[in-house]
N, C-alpha and C positions, 0 to 999 in steps of 0.2 A: 502492500499499499505506499503511495507516494502522494505528496502535493501536486499538485497541478502549476504548468507554468503559465504565463498570462496568453499565450496561443492557444494551447489546451484549453483553459478556460473561458475563452472567445469560440471555440469549437463546441462547447458543452453549450452555451447558451446560444448558438447558431441551432443546434439540433432541436434544444427545447424550443425556441421560440416558433416555431414553424407549425407547431400544433396547436389544440384549441387549449381552454385555458383548463379543463381537468384533466387531460392528457398530461399537461406541461405540469402541474401538482405530482402526477402520479409517477411521471418520467423522470424528473429531475435526478431525484439521489441514485437510480440505476444509471441513468447516461454518465453522472459524475463518475461514479464506483467503473462502470467501463473503462473509462479513461485511466482512474487511477490505481485500480488494480489488475496487473499484468499477470501475476502468479500466485499461486498457491502453491503453499510447502514445496516452491522450486519446480512447478508444472505451469506451464503457460494456459491460461485458461482457453485459448484456441485451439489448443491440444484437446481439450475435454469438450469442446463442442460437438453436438450431435447431430447438427443439420449439415450434411456433408454437400449441401450445394452451395453455401455460403462461400464467400471468397475472399472478403474484406475483413482484415483483423480485427477491428471495432467490432463490426457484424458479429463475428463469432463470440464476443466477449460480452457485447450486448445479451447475444443469446444466452449465454452461460449464465449472467448474473440475473437474466428475467424469469430462468427457471429455479431458482431461489425462494426459498419460504421470505415472507414479508418481515419476519422477524429478524431473520439473519442478514437483510439488507439494512434494515435498521441499526443493527447491532456494528457493520462494517462502515455504515455512514458515520454512526457515531466515533467511530475509531479515525474514520478519515478526520473528521471535525476536532477531535482531539490533536491530531498531528498537525491540523492547519493553525491552531491555538497555539501550539508549542513552536512552529517555524515561526508565528508572528511575534512569539515573546523573544525568539532566540536574536531576530533582525529588528532593532529599534531605530526611529529614524535617524536619531544621533549617530549610529552605527554606519548609515550609508553616506554622513558628510564627507567631505574629501579635507 
C-alpha cells in the first residue's frame, strides 16, 4: 500500500468524476485502492485477477478490489488514510522551504 503522487491522484479523480453521484460515492475508495495497492504478500493484484479478457493493469486491479468484501475495502482504505496522514506529518511546509 503506497500513497499516490499528484499525477495518480488526478487520474483517480478523473475516473471517479465521469460517473453519476451515487456511483462516484461507491467507487471512490475502490478506485483509489486500485492505484494505491499493487501487491498483497508480494503477489501482484493483476496476477490474481480472474477475468482473463482484461489486459489493462488498472482494469485487472480494480476487478480484484471490486471482488473484495466491503469491510475489507473499508479496512484497507483506513490503512491508506493513515499512511497519508503519516506522510503528511513527515513533510511539513517548513521542510520544503529551501
